[in-house]
C-alpha positions in Angstrom: 38.7 4.6 -84.8 42.3 5.1 -84.0 44.5 2.6 -82.3 44.9 4.9 -79.3 41.1 5.3 -79.0 40.7 1.5 -79.2 43.3 1.1 -76.4 41.4 3.5 -74.1 38.1 1.7 -74.9 39.6 -1.7 -74.1 41.0 -0.4 -70.8 37.7 1.1 -69.9 35.9 -2.1 -70.7 38.4 -4.1 -68.6 37.9 -1.7 -65.7 34.1 -2.1 -66.0 34.4 -5.9 -66.1 36.7 -5.9 -63.0 34.4 -3.6 -60.9 32.0 -6.3 -59.7 35.0 -8.5 -58.8 36.5 -5.6 -56.8 33.2 -4.9 -55.1 32.9 -8.6 -54.2 36.5 -8.7 -52.8 35.8 -5.5 -50.8 32.5 -7.0 -49.3 34.3 -10.3 -48.4 37.1 -8.3 -46.7 34.5 -6.3 -44.7 32.7 -9.5 -43.7 36.0 -11.0 -42.6 36.7 -7.9 -40.5 33.2 -8.1 -38.9 33.6 -11.8 -38.1 37.0 -11.2 -36.5 35.4 -8.3 -34.5 32.6 -10.5 -33.3 35.0 -13.3 -32.4 37.2 -10.9 -30.5 34.2 -9.2 -28.9 32.8 -12.6 -27.9 36.0 -13.3 -25.9 35.6 -10.0 -24.1 32.0 -10.6 -23.5 32.8 -14.0 -21.9 35.0 -12.2 -19.4 32.1 -10.1 -18.3 29.7 -13.1 -17.7 31.8 -15.0 -15.2 29.6 -16.2 -12.3 30.5 -16.9 -8.7 28.4 -18.4 -5.9 27.0 -16.0 -3.2 29.1 -15.8 0.0 26.1 -16.6 2.2 22.5 -17.4 1.6 19.9 -14.8 2.3 16.4 -15.7 3.5 13.5 -13.3 2.8 10.4 -13.5 4.9 7.1 -11.6 4.5 5.7 -9.7 7.4 2.1 -10.0 8.6 -0.6 -7.7 9.9 -3.1 -8.7 12.5 -5.4 -6.8 14.8 -7.8 -8.1 17.4 -10.1 -6.5 20.0 -11.9 -7.8 23.1 -15.8 -7.7 23.2 -17.3 -4.2 23.8 -20.1 -4.6 26.3 -22.0 -1.4 25.3 -25.8 -0.9 25.3 -27.5 2.2 24.0 -30.7 1.4 25.9 -32.3 4.3 27.9 -30.2 7.0 26.2 -31.6 10.5 26.2 -30.1 13.8 25.0 -27.1 14.7 27.1 -26.4 11.1 28.2 -23.4 9.0 27.1 -22.5 5.4 28.1 -19.0 4.1 28.0 -17.2 0.7 27.8 -13.5 -0.3 27.4 -12.0 -2.6 24.8 -8.4 -3.8 24.3 -7.0 -3.6 20.8 -3.9 -5.8 20.1 -1.4 -6.0 17.3 -1.0 -9.7 16.6 1.1 -9.2 13.5 4.8 -8.5 12.8 4.5 -4.9 11.5 3.6 -1.7 13.3 0.0 -0.5 12.6 -1.4 3.0 12.6 -4.9 2.9 14.0 -8.0 4.6 12.6 -11.7 4.3 13.3 -13.7 3.4 10.2 -17.0 5.1 9.3 -19.6 4.0 11.9 -22.5 2.1 10.3 -26.0 1.4 11.4 -28.5 -1.3 10.5 -31.3 1.2 10.1 -31.6 4.9 9.4 -33.6 5.8 12.5 -33.8 9.2 14.2 -31.6 7.7 16.9 -28.9 6.5 14.5 -28.9 9.9 12.8 -28.3 11.7 16.1 -26.0 9.4 18.0 -22.4 10.4 18.6 -19.5 7.9 19.0 -16.3 8.8 20.9 -13.0 6.9 21.1 -10.0 7.7 23.3 -7.0 5.9 24.9 -7.4 5.1 28.5 -5.2 3.6 31.3 -8.1 1.8 33.1 -11.5 0.4 32.4 -12.8 2.2 35.6 -11.9 5.6 34.3 -13.6 4.7 31.0 -17.0 3.6 32.5 -16.9 6.7 34.8 -16.6 8.9 31.8 -13.2 10.4 32.7 -11.5 9.7 29.4 -11.0 12.6 26.9 -12.0 11.6 23.4 -9.3 11.4 20.6 -12.1 11.0 18.0 -15.7 12.1 18.0 -17.8 10.9 15.0 -21.3 10.1 13.8 -22.9 7.4 11.8 -21.8 7.7 8.2 -19.1 10.3 8.8 -15.6 9.8 7.3 -13.1 7.6 9.2 -10.7 9.3 11.6 -7.1 8.9 12.8 -6.7 7.6 16.3 -3.2 9.2 16.5 -1.6 5.9 17.7 0.8 3.5 16.1 0.7 0.0 17.7 3.9 -1.9 17.7 3.9 -5.7 17.0 2.8 -7.6 20.0 1.6 -4.4 21.8 -1.9 -3.7 23.1 -3.9 -0.5 23.9 -7.0 -0.1 26.0 -9.6 2.2 24.4 -12.7 3.8 25.8 -15.7 3.9 23.5 -18.7 6.1 24.2 -22.1 6.2 22.6 -24.4 9.0 23.4 -27.0 11.6 22.3 -25.8 15.2 22.3 -27.7 17.8 24.2 -29.1 19.2 21.0 -30.4 15.9 19.7 -33.9 16.1 18.2 -36.7 15.0 20.5 -37.6 12.2 18.0 -34.2 10.5 18.8 -35.1 10.1 22.5 -36.9 6.9 23.1 -36.6 5.9 19.4 -35.7 2.4 18.5 -31.9 2.0 18.6 -30.4 0.2 15.6 -27.3 -1.9 15.8 -24.1 0.2 15.4 -20.9 -1.2 13.9 -17.8 0.5 15.3 -14.6 -0.7 13.5 -11.0 0.0 14.4 -8.5 -0.7 11.6 -4.8 -0.8 11.3 -2.6 0.3 8.4 1.0 -0.9 8.1 3.6 1.7 8.9 6.9 1.6 7.0 9.9 1.1 9.3 
């Protein structure tokens, strides 16, 4: 091996021996740059997390929904096809939110011919006298088990509305319904909160 070849081999070996050291120095330099970047970024981050007290306190309060009605003195005794009896009830919004009123499905304690044939009407009225005299047009007419219906009225908080409720047998009711045992009917008016 010539002297020149030996020199090249020695330089190559020296470079190979120095490569891990150069890599280590490069890695330490990169780590130092990352640490400096994080420290500098941390200072900027601190500026974005400054807190200050609210100018004034805010109180949040939940609303409430409440609906009441007066007793409904209604008897289905002595009904026959073509006859309807009426009575008035006052529905009041006792909550703090407006309520859209609906009549829920009417239920019966027994599936008698009377319960199958009976028709229930509900309408807004200005007076109980007009109601009992049968002079109130029905907003809703329904039967036992039928789907609920919209009464087309939104009741404001603290407001009341007089409703006329009628129970009767239509002219075309089957003969078996007349004089049949009358089961107890449940007529429910519900309120659903309206978004303001």
